[in-house]
C-alpha positions as CSV (number, residue, x, y, z in Angstrom):
1,M,-5.1,54.7,183.4
2,S,-7.0,56.4,180.6
3,F,-10.7,55.6,179.8
4,N,-12.8,56.4,176.8
5,S,-15.9,58.7,177.2
6,S,-18.4,55.8,177.5
7,Q,-16.3,54.1,180.2
8,I,-16.0,57.4,182.1
9,Q,-19.8,57.9,182.0
10,A,-20.4,54.4,183.4
11,I,-17.8,54.7,186.1
12,H,-19.1,58.1,187.3
13,H,-22.8,56.9,187.4
14,N,-24.1,57.6,190.9
15,R,-27.7,56.7,191.7
16,G,-30.6,55.2,189.8
17,P,-30.8,52.4,187.3
18,A,-28.1,52.1,184.6
19,L,-27.9,49.8,181.6
20,V,-24.3,49.3,180.3
21,L,-24.1,47.6,177.0
22,A,-20.6,46.2,176.9
23,G,-19.4,44.8,173.6
24,P,-16.7,42.1,173.4
25,G,-13.4,43.3,174.7
26,S,-14.8,46.6,175.8
27,G,-13.5,46.5,179.4
28,K,-16.7,45.7,181.3
29,T,-14.8,44.2,184.3
30,L,-12.7,47.4,184.5
31,V,-15.9,49.5,184.5
32,I,-17.5,47.5,187.3
33,T,-14.4,47.6,189.5
34,H,-13.7,51.3,189.0
35,R,-17.4,52.2,189.5
36,T,-17.4,50.3,192.8
37,K,-14.2,52.3,193.8
38,K,-16.0,55.5,192.8
39,L,-19.0,54.7,194.9
40,I,-16.8,54.2,197.9
41,E,-14.2,57.0,197.5
42,D,-16.2,59.8,195.9
43,Y,-19.8,59.1,196.7
44,Q,-19.1,57.9,200.3
45,I,-21.1,54.7,200.1
46,P,-20.1,52.2,202.8
47,P,-18.4,49.1,201.1
48,S,-20.7,46.8,203.1
49,N,-23.7,48.3,201.2
50,I,-22.5,47.3,197.8
51,L,-23.3,44.0,196.2
52,V,-21.6,42.8,193.0
53,V,-23.2,39.7,191.4
54,T,-21.7,37.4,188.8
55,F,-22.7,34.1,187.3
56,T,-19.7,31.9,188.2
57,K,-17.4,31.4,191.2
58,A,-14.4,32.0,189.0
59,A,-15.8,35.4,187.7
60,A,-16.7,36.5,191.3
61,A,-13.2,35.6,192.5
62,E,-11.5,37.4,189.6
63,M,-13.7,40.5,190.1
64,K,-12.9,40.6,193.8
65,E,-9.2,40.1,193.2
66,R,-9.1,42.9,190.6
67,F,-11.0,45.2,192.9
68,T,-8.7,44.5,195.8
69,R,-5.7,45.1,193.7
70,L,-7.2,48.4,192.4
71,I,-8.1,49.8,195.8
72,G,-5.0,48.4,197.6
73,K,-6.8,46.8,200.6
74,N,-9.5,44.4,201.6
75,L,-13.0,46.0,201.9
76,P,-16.3,44.4,202.8
77,V,-17.8,44.7,199.4
78,S,-19.9,41.6,198.7
79,F,-18.8,39.7,195.6
80,G,-20.6,36.5,194.7
81,T,-22.8,34.5,192.4
82,F,-26.6,34.6,192.5
83,H,-26.6,31.2,194.3
84,S,-24.0,32.2,196.9
85,I,-25.8,35.5,197.7
86,F,-29.2,33.8,197.9
87,F,-27.9,31.0,200.1
88,K,-26.4,33.6,202.4
89,I,-29.9,35.1,202.7
90,L,-31.5,31.7,203.3
91,K,-28.8,30.8,206.0
92,Y,-30.0,33.7,208.1
93,A,-33.7,33.0,207.6
94,Y,-33.7,29.2,208.0
95,R,-30.4,28.5,209.9
96,L,-29.1,26.5,207.0
97,D,-25.4,25.5,206.5
98,S,-23.4,23.8,203.8
99,S,-24.5,20.4,205.0
100,N,-28.0,21.2,203.7
101,I,-26.8,21.5,200.1
102,I,-27.1,18.3,198.2
103,R,-24.0,17.0,196.5
104,Q,-24.0,16.4,192.8
105,E,-22.9,12.8,193.3
106,Q,-25.9,12.1,195.6
107,V,-28.2,13.6,193.0
108,F,-27.0,11.1,190.4
109,L,-27.3,8.2,192.8
110,W,-30.9,9.2,193.5
111,L,-31.7,9.5,189.8
112,R,-30.3,6.0,189.3
113,E,-32.5,4.7,192.1
114,I,-35.5,6.2,190.5
115,L,-34.6,4.8,187.1
116,S,-34.4,1.3,188.8
117,E,-37.8,1.9,190.4
118,C,-39.3,2.9,186.9
119,K,-38.0,-0.5,185.6
120,L,-36.8,1.2,182.4
121,E,-34.2,-0.3,180.1
122,V,-31.9,2.3,178.6
123,E,-28.8,1.9,176.5
124,D,-27.1,5.1,177.7
125,E,-28.0,5.7,181.3
126,K,-25.6,8.6,181.9
127,E,-27.0,10.6,178.9
128,M,-30.6,10.0,179.9
129,L,-30.1,10.9,183.5
130,S,-28.1,14.1,182.6
131,G,-31.0,15.2,180.4
132,I,-33.6,14.5,183.1
133,Q,-31.5,16.4,185.7
134,G,-31.2,19.4,183.4
135,E,-35.0,19.4,182.8
136,I,-35.8,19.1,186.5
137,S,-33.5,22.1,187.1
138,L,-35.2,24.1,184.3
139,V,-38.7,23.4,185.8
140,K,-37.7,24.4,189.3
141,G,-35.5,27.4,188.3
142,E,-38.2,28.9,186.1
143,R,-41.0,27.9,188.4
144,L,-42.8,26.2,185.5
145,S,-46.0,24.3,185.8
146,L,-45.5,20.6,185.7
147,E,-49.0,20.2,184.3
148,Y,-48.0,22.1,181.1
149,Y,-44.4,21.0,180.9
150,Y,-43.5,18.5,178.2
151,P,-40.1,16.9,178.7
152,K,-37.6,16.1,175.9
153,S,-35.6,13.4,177.7
154,C,-38.4,10.9,178.3
155,S,-42.2,10.6,178.4
156,K,-44.2,12.9,180.6
157,E,-45.2,10.0,182.8
158,V,-41.6,9.0,183.4
159,F,-40.5,12.6,184.0
160,L,-43.1,13.0,186.7
161,Q,-41.8,9.9,188.4
162,F,-38.3,11.3,188.4
163,Y,-39.4,14.8,189.5
164,N,-41.6,13.7,192.4
165,G,-39.1,11.0,193.5
166,Y,-36.3,13.5,193.5
167,E,-38.2,16.2,195.4
168,K,-39.4,13.6,198.0
169,R,-35.8,12.6,198.7
170,L,-34.8,16.2,199.0
171,R,-37.5,16.9,201.6
172,N,-36.9,13.7,203.5
173,G,-33.2,14.4,203.8
174,G,-33.6,18.1,204.7
175,F,-31.6,19.0,201.6
176,I,-31.9,21.9,199.1
177,D,-30.3,22.1,195.6
178,F,-29.1,25.1,193.6
179,D,-32.5,25.7,192.1
180,D,-34.1,25.7,195.5
181,M,-31.9,28.6,196.5
182,L,-33.7,30.7,193.9
183,S,-37.2,29.6,194.5
184,L,-36.9,29.7,198.3
185,T,-35.4,33.2,198.3
186,Y,-38.2,34.3,196.0
187,E,-40.9,32.9,198.3
188,L,-39.1,34.3,201.4
189,F,-39.0,37.9,199.9
190,S,-42.6,37.5,198.7
191,K,-44.0,36.5,202.1
192,R,-41.7,38.3,204.6
193,A,-41.7,42.0,204.0
194,D,-39.6,42.5,207.2
195,I,-36.8,40.2,205.9
196,L,-36.9,41.8,202.5
197,S,-36.6,45.3,204.0
198,A,-33.6,44.3,206.1
199,W,-31.7,43.1,203.0
200,Q,-32.8,46.1,201.0
201,K,-31.1,48.3,203.7
202,K,-28.1,46.0,203.6
203,Y,-27.6,46.3,199.8
204,P,-28.9,49.6,198.5
205,F,-26.3,49.4,195.6
206,I,-26.4,46.4,193.3
207,L,-24.1,45.8,190.3
208,I,-24.7,42.8,188.0
209,D,-22.3,41.4,185.5
210,E,-23.3,39.4,182.4
211,F,-26.9,40.6,182.8
212,Q,-27.9,39.1,179.4
213,D,-27.7,35.7,181.1
214,I,-30.2,36.4,183.9
215,N,-33.3,34.2,184.2
216,K,-36.8,35.1,185.3
217,T,-36.6,34.2,188.9
218,Q,-33.2,35.8,189.4
219,Y,-34.5,39.0,187.9
220,E,-37.6,39.0,190.0
221,I,-35.6,38.6,193.2
222,V,-33.1,41.3,192.2
223,R,-36.1,43.7,191.5
224,M,-37.5,43.0,194.9
225,L,-34.0,43.5,196.5
226,S,-33.4,46.9,194.8
227,G,-36.8,48.1,196.0
228,E,-37.4,51.9,196.1
229,N,-33.7,52.5,195.8
230,R,-33.7,51.3,192.2
231,N,-29.9,51.5,192.2
232,L,-29.4,48.7,189.7
233,F,-26.2,48.9,187.6
234,V,-26.5,46.1,185.1
235,V,-23.7,45.3,182.6
236,G,-23.9,42.9,179.7
237,D,-24.2,42.4,176.0
238,D,-27.4,41.2,174.4
239,D,-25.4,40.1,171.4
240,Q,-23.7,37.5,173.7
241,S,-26.8,36.0,175.2
242,I,-26.3,32.3,174.5
243,Y,-27.8,30.4,177.5
244,R,-31.5,30.2,176.7
245,F,-31.3,26.5,177.2
246,R,-30.4,27.2,180.9
247,G,-33.4,29.5,181.3
248,A,-31.6,32.8,180.4
249,K,-34.0,35.4,179.0
250,P,-32.3,38.0,176.8
251,E,-35.7,39.8,176.5
252,I,-35.2,40.9,180.2
253,M,-32.2,43.0,179.2
254,L,-34.0,44.2,176.0
255,G,-37.0,45.3,178.2
256,F,-35.0,46.8,181.1
257,E,-35.7,50.4,180.1
258,K,-39.5,49.7,180.1
259,Q,-39.3,48.4,183.6
260,Y,-37.1,51.4,184.6
261,P,-38.0,54.3,182.4
262,E,-35.4,56.6,184.2
263,T,-32.6,54.2,183.1
264,V,-29.3,55.8,181.9
265,K,-28.2,53.7,178.9
266,I,-24.4,53.6,178.2
267,V,-22.9,51.8,175.2
268,L,-19.3,50.5,175.4
269,E,-18.5,50.2,171.7
270,Q,-14.7,50.2,171.6
271,N,-13.2,46.8,171.3
272,Y,-9.7,46.6,172.9
273,R,-9.2,42.9,172.1
274,S,-9.4,42.1,168.5
275,T,-8.0,43.4,165.2
276,G,-10.0,45.5,162.8
277,A,-10.6,42.6,160.4
278,I,-12.1,40.4,163.1
279,V,-14.3,43.2,164.6
280,E,-15.6,44.1,161.1
281,A,-16.5,40.5,160.1
282,A,-18.1,39.7,163.5
283,G,-20.1,43.0,163.4
284,Q,-21.4,42.2,159.9
285,V,-22.7,38.8,161.2
286,I,-24.4,40.0,164.3
287,R,-26.2,43.0,162.6
288,C,-28.4,40.4,160.9
289,N,-30.2,39.8,164.2
290,K,-33.4,41.7,164.5
291,K,-34.0,41.5,168.3
292,R,-31.0,43.5,169.6
293,F,-29.8,46.9,170.8
294,Q,-28.4,48.7,167.8
295,K,-24.7,49.3,168.3
296,R,-21.6,49.5,166.2
297,I,-18.5,48.0,167.7
298,Y,-15.3,49.4,166.5
299,T,-11.6,49.2,167.4
300,K,-8.5,51.4,167.1
301,N,-6.3,48.3,166.8
302,P,-4.6,47.6,163.5
303,K,-6.6,45.9,160.7
304,G,-4.3,42.8,161.0
305,D,-4.5,39.7,158.9
306,P,-7.7,39.0,157.1
307,V,-10.1,36.4,158.6
308,E,-9.2,33.2,156.8
309,V,-12.0,31.0,155.6
310,R,-11.2,27.6,154.1
311,V,-13.2,24.8,152.7
312,F,-12.1,21.1,152.9
313,P,-13.3,18.0,151.1
314,T,-14.0,16.1,154.3
315,P,-13.7,16.4,158.1
316,V,-10.6,14.2,158.0
317,T,-8.7,16.6,155.6
318,E,-10.0,19.5,157.7
319,N,-8.7,18.2,161.0
320,K,-5.4,17.1,159.5
321,E,-4.8,20.6,158.3
322,L,-6.0,22.0,161.6
323,A,-3.4,20.0,163.5
324,R,-0.7,21.0,161.0
325,K,-1.6,24.7,161.3
326,I,-1.6,24.6,165.1
327,R,1.9,23.1,165.1
328,E,3.0,25.8,162.6
329,Y,1.8,28.6,164.9
330,Q,3.7,26.9,167.8
331,E,6.9,26.8,165.7
332,K,6.5,30.5,165.0
333,G,6.5,31.2,168.8
334,V,2.8,31.2,169.7
335,A,2.3,29.4,173.0
336,W,0.0,26.4,172.9
337,S,-2.3,28.0,175.4
338,D,-2.7,31.0,173.2
339,I,-4.5,28.8,170.6
340,A,-8.1,27.7,170.8
341,V,-10.3,25.4,168.7
342,L,-14.0,26.1,169.2
343,F,-16.8,23.7,168.4
344,R,-20.6,23.9,168.4
345,T,-21.0,20.8,170.6
346,N,-18.5,18.9,172.7
347,T,-18.7,15.7,170.6
348,D,-17.5,17.7,167.5
349,A,-14.0,17.6,169.0
350,R,-13.6,13.8,168.8
351,L,-12.0,13.6,165.4
352,L,-9.5,16.4,166.1
353,V,-8.5,14.8,169.4
354,G,-7.3,11.8,167.5
355,F,-5.1,13.9,165.3
356,L,-3.7,15.9,168.1
357,V,-2.7,12.7,169.9
358,E,-1.1,11.5,166.6
359,Y,0.8,14.8,166.1
360,N,1.8,14.9,169.8
361,I,0.2,18.3,170.4
362,P,-0.8,19.0,174.0
363,F,-4.4,19.9,174.5
364,H,-6.9,20.8,177.2
365,L,-10.6,19.9,177.1
366,K,-12.7,22.7,178.5
367,E,-15.6,20.3,179.0
368,E,-15.7,16.5,179.4
369,L,-15.6,14.8,176.0
370,P,-17.9,11.8,175.8
371,N,-15.9,8.9,174.4
372,L,-17.4,7.8,171.1
373,Y,-15.9,4.4,171.6
374,D,-17.8,3.9,174.8
375,H,-21.2,4.6,173.2
376,W,-23.5,1.5,173.2
377,I,-23.7,1.6,169.4
378,S,-20.0,1.7,169.1
379,K,-19.8,-1.3,171.6
380,D,-22.1,-3.3,169.3
381,I,-20.0,-2.7,166.3
382,Q,-16.8,-3.5,168.2
383,T,-18.3,-6.7,169.4
384,Y,-19.2,-7.8,165.8
385,L,-15.5,-7.2,164.8
386,K,-14.2,-9.0,167.9
387,I,-16.3,-12.1,167.0
388,A,-15.0,-11.8,163.4
389,A,-11.5,-11.7,164.8
390,G,-12.1,-15.0,166.6
391,S,-13.8,-14.3,169.9
392,K,-16.0,-17.1,171.1
393,D,-16.9,-15.4,174.4
394,R,-20.5,-16.0,175.5
395,A,-21.0,-12.3,176.6
396,D,-20.0,-11.1,173.1
397,F,-22.5,-13.2,171.4
398,L,-25.3,-12.4,173.8
399,K,-24.7,-8.7,173.1
400,I,-25.3,-8.8,169.3
401,I,-27.1,-12.0,168.6
402,N,-30.5,-10.2,168.3
403,R,-29.2,-6.9,166.9
404,P,-30.8,-7.1,164.4
405,K,-33.6,-9.4,165.5
406,R,-32.8,-13.0,164.7
407,Y,-35.1,-14.4,167.5
408,I,-32.3,-16.6,168.8
409,S,-32.9,-17.7,172.4
410,R,-30.3,-17.0,175.1
411,D,-30.8,-20.6,176.2
412,C,-28.6,-21.6,173.2
413,F,-25.6,-20.1,174.9
414,D,-25.1,-22.3,177.9
415,T,-21.3,-22.6,177.8
416,P,-18.6,-20.0,178.3
417,E,-17.4,-20.5,174.7
418,V,-19.8,-20.4,171.9
419,S,-20.0,-22.7,168.9
420,L,-22.4,-21.6,166.2
421,D,-22.6,-25.2,164.9
422,R,-23.9,-26.2,168.4
423,V,-26.4,-23.3,168.3
424,A,-27.5,-24.5,164.9
425,S,-28.1,-28.0,166.2
426,Y,-30.4,-26.5,168.8
427,Y,-32.7,-25.4,166.0
428,E,-32.2,-28.4,163.7
429,E,-36.0,-28.9,163.5
430,K,-36.6,-25.2,162.6
431,K,-35.1,-24.7,159.2
432,W,-35.8,-21.0,159.1
433,M,-33.9,-20.5,162.3
434,A,-31.0,-22.7,161.1
435,D,-30.8,-20.6,158.0
436,R,-30.5,-17.4,160.1
437,I,-27.6,-19.0,162.1
438,E,-25.9,-20.0,158.8
439,Q,-26.3,-16.5,157.5
440,L,-24.7,-15.2,160.7
441,K,-21.7,-17.6,160.2
442,E,-21.3,-16.4,156.6
443,D,-21.5,-12.7,157.8
444,I,-18.8,-13.3,160.4
445,A,-16.6,-15.1,157.9
446,F,-17.0,-12.3,155.4
447,L,-16.1,-9.6,158.0
448,Q,-12.8,-11.3,158.8
449,D,-11.1,-10.0,155.6
450,L,-12.5,-6.5,155.6
451,P,-10.7,-3.3,156.9
452,P,-12.8,-1.6,159.7
453,Y,-14.4,1.1,157.5
454,A,-15.7,-1.5,155.0
455,A,-16.7,-3.9,157.8
456,I,-18.9,-1.2,159.5
457,S,-20.5,-0.5,156.1
458,Y,-21.3,-4.3,155.8
459,I,-22.7,-4.5,159.3
460,R,-24.9,-1.5,158.7
461,K,-26.4,-2.6,155.4
462,A,-25.9,-6.3,154.8
463,V,-26.1,-7.6,158.4
464,G,-29.1,-5.2,159.0
465,Y,-27.9,-3.2,162.0
466,E,-29.4,0.0,160.6
467,E,-32.8,-1.7,160.5
468,Y,-32.3,-2.7,164.1
469,L,-31.6,1.0,165.0
470,K,-34.7,2.2,163.2
471,E,-36.9,-0.2,165.2
472,Y,-35.1,0.9,168.4
473,A,-35.7,4.5,167.6
474,E,-39.4,3.9,167.0
475,I,-39.9,2.0,170.2
476,K,-37.9,4.6,172.3
477,K,-39.6,7.6,170.5
478,I,-36.3,9.1,169.6
479,R,-35.0,10.6,166.3
480,I,-33.2,8.0,164.2
481,E,-30.9,10.7,162.9
482,E,-29.3,10.9,166.4
483,L,-28.4,7.2,166.3
484,F,-27.2,7.3,162.7
485,S,-25.0,10.3,163.5
486,V,-23.1,8.1,166.1
487,L,-22.8,5.3,163.6
488,D,-21.6,7.8,160.9
489,E,-19.0,9.3,163.2
490,L,-17.8,5.8,164.3
491,Q,-17.4,4.7,160.7
492,E,-15.6,7.9,159.8
493,S,-13.1,7.4,162.7
494,A,-12.3,3.9,161.2
495,E,-11.2,5.4,157.9
496,G,-7.6,4.9,157.1
497,F,-7.0,1.8,159.4
498,Q,-6.1,-1.3,157.5
499,T,-6.9,-3.9,160.2
500,T,-9.3,-4.2,163.1
501,E,-6.3,-4.6,165.4
502,E,-4.9,-1.2,164.4
503,W,-8.2,0.5,165.0
504,F,-8.7,-1.1,168.4
505,L,-5.2,0.0,169.4
506,H,-6.1,3.5,168.3
507,M,-9.2,3.3,170.6
508,E,-7.1,2.3,173.6
509,E,-4.6,5.2,173.0
510,Y,-7.5,7.6,172.7
511,K,-9.0,6.4,176.0
512,V,-5.7,6.7,177.8
513,E,-5.3,10.3,176.4
514,L,-8.9,11.3,177.6
515,K,-8.1,9.9,181.1
516,Q,-4.9,11.8,181.2
517,Q,-6.9,15.0,180.2
518,E,-9.1,14.5,183.3
519,R,-6.0,14.6,185.5
520,Q,-4.4,17.7,183.8
521,K,-4.7,21.1,185.3
522,E,-6.2,24.0,183.2
523,D,-3.1,26.2,183.7
524,W,-0.7,23.9,181.8
525,D,0.5,25.0,178.4
526,A,-1.9,23.3,175.9
527,V,-4.2,24.1,173.1
528,E,-7.7,24.8,174.4
529,L,-10.6,22.8,172.9
530,A,-13.9,24.3,173.9
531,T,-17.5,24.6,172.9
532,L,-18.8,28.0,171.8
533,H,-20.8,28.1,175.0
534,S,-17.8,27.4,177.3
535,S,-15.6,29.9,175.4
536,K,-17.6,32.9,176.5
537,G,-15.5,35.4,178.5
538,L,-12.2,34.0,177.2
539,E,-9.7,35.3,174.6
540,Y,-6.9,33.8,172.6
541,E,-4.3,35.1,170.1
542,V,-5.4,32.4,167.6
543,V,-8.9,31.0,167.2
544,F,-10.1,28.2,164.9
545,L,-13.9,27.8,164.3
546,T,-14.4,24.4,162.7
547,D,-17.3,22.6,160.9
548,V,-19.0,25.9,160.2
549,N,-21.7,24.2,158.1
550,E,-25.5,24.2,158.1
551,G,-26.7,21.6,160.6
552,L,-23.9,22.4,162.9
553,I,-23.7,26.2,162.9
554,P,-26.6,26.9,163.1
555,Y,-27.4,23.7,164.8
556,K,-29.9,21.4,163.1
557,K,-32.4,21.7,166.0
558,A,-32.6,25.5,165.6
559,V,-35.8,26.0,163.6
560,L,-37.6,29.1,165.0
561,E,-36.3,32.6,164.3
562,E,-35.4,33.1,168.0
563,D,-33.3,29.9,167.8
564,I,-31.4,31.0,164.7
565,E,-30.7,34.4,166.4
566,E,-29.2,32.6,169.4
567,E,-27.1,30.5,167.1
568,R,-25.9,33.6,165.3
569,R,-25.0,35.1,168.7
570,M,-23.1,32.0,169.5
571,F,-21.1,32.3,166.3
572,Y,-20.4,35.9,167.1
573,V,-19.1,35.0,170.5
574,G,-16.8,32.5,168.9
575,M,-15.5,35.0,166.4
576,T,-14.8,37.7,169.0
577,R,-12.6,35.4,171.2
578,A,-9.8,35.9,168.7
579,K,-7.3,38.7,169.3
580,K,-5.1,38.5,166.2
581,H,-5.8,35.5,164.0
582,L,-9.2,34.0,163.2
583,H,-9.6,30.9,161.0
584,I,-13.0,29.6,159.9
585,Y,-13.2,26.1,158.4
586,Y,-16.0,24.2,156.8
587,V,-16.3,21.0,154.7
588,N,-17.9,20.0,151.5
589,E,-19.1,16.6,152.6
590,R,-19.7,14.8,155.8
591,Y,-20.3,11.0,156.1
592,H,-20.2,11.0,152.3
593,K,-23.1,13.4,152.0
594,R,-23.0,16.9,150.6
595,I,-23.2,19.6,153.3
596,E,-23.7,23.3,152.8
597,P,-21.6,26.1,154.3
598,S,-23.2,28.0,157.2
599,R,-25.5,30.9,156.2
600,F,-23.5,33.0,158.7
601,L,-20.5,32.9,156.3
602,E,-22.4,34.6,153.6
603,E,-23.7,37.1,156.1
604,S,-20.2,37.9,157.2
605,G,-19.2,38.8,153.6
606,L,-16.3,36.3,153.9
607,I,-17.7,33.6,151.7
608,K,-16.3,35.3,148.6
609,Q,-12.8,34.5,149.9
610,I,-13.3,30.8,149.9
611,P,-11.2,28.8,147.4
612,E,-13.1,26.0,145.8
613,L,-11.6,22.5,146.4
614,P,-12.8,19.3,144.7
615,I,-14.7,16.7,146.7
616,G,-12.8,13.5,147.5
């Protein structure tokens, strides 16, 4: 096997700290495995004294498998994640075993218990609890002060109830979670010099993969573990640091040479994965970031096809063409599994999934896709349409009767089947209430003859559902834009259906397909649908980046310069997943509003290639 000069330098590194900047497709796994082999065979380091740390179980397993294949036998090199290594340390110190690790299912049950104790009414329980769990993890993992932490998922008072209630349950049950593995190891090494010394002697050589994703606590533990040996061999790419929301600190990598002035810095600049056109366009984008190591990624691969950038009038036309283009590649002999569609968020895939089902294209969801039609706002709209279609079910009426506020008492609905005439008689002495019930009857009658898209528009404006959502957002202290985006997406999904029955049938088929997806294995031949976050580390012959518009890429919540730089890194990661063909799509309008192309397209120099299409 031949190596380039930078790879050789990294593989041959012996002692002391080394910082290896490994661009996309530059062979970082190859470098780590061969350097480990070099330490053992040429530098006579006992295999049991070498620790190789990765961020995921899958990456650790792959690294170990490749190393074993390379060396031809099993050797006692320690391959593992930060959590698995730290838990191993805690096991020896505190006599823990796997029964002490709290299961994810139990965590969710506890959070539901605490929610009940708080006596909070929430429309989307799963979304709220997932957000709170993520914030608890962030506070613990980063050892943040609760006094100065201001949560995003709920009020500070409510968050403290959740945090304290969760921690009490952990202690009472003798459990630890993944974040405890970090904090307890940090405390152990800080207080017990004898235990720290023993592990320093155990692992005098430490190699870390994906170093750009390390957080503060992980780094502090690693620094303690390396001790006076200072044999830290860290590999990563600051341009691919995209996990700040999980606590990752790219500035740690950027400041590594200050912490270790004797560091040998090695840059792996040759990309073996992508064509020249893809490498060039991606490089032009990422060079716009200011806080980064200067490097110029190149490839000796052919130039290949130009990066295709296309604009579409609407998301519907965009996704129809996307489905057609995917099928075209398959007909040309490209395997389904060699094609990936990448999105900024997992909800952005919803519209495409519908078209893939329609075109009978197999697909695999890298992450769970929340079902739009199960959202409480969607359920409200569906209920209005069910009533318009003839439902007299009491539960249906109770769901929407005061959405918007009509001040109609639940006591009116005392029979399994509802008669609005009977409800009106309940308020015969209150003309203003009788008028409201009469208006509701007229609204339901009007909805009967409308196709779903027009019906939703009528419910939003004429019935007053938007006003209800505004009041709800104000009470719950959440951004109204988040609620309206669900409503917009729902209405968009209804476009093209002539009857409510047709639309409801589509919903059922969609639900069945999502359930089938949950049962499918990742190794079957199917198009990969993934977020930019979950695509990291993967590669495909053909990659589509969709909805590359302002507000999505970069995301609307990215305001500060550091946020924009992370969004740019995310786009860069998406571009560099492609080996041969990269397609970038954006739209002119979304939810009947003009939307601008992403600034990253102009930065890439590709925007000049965009053909202008008319709106509508």
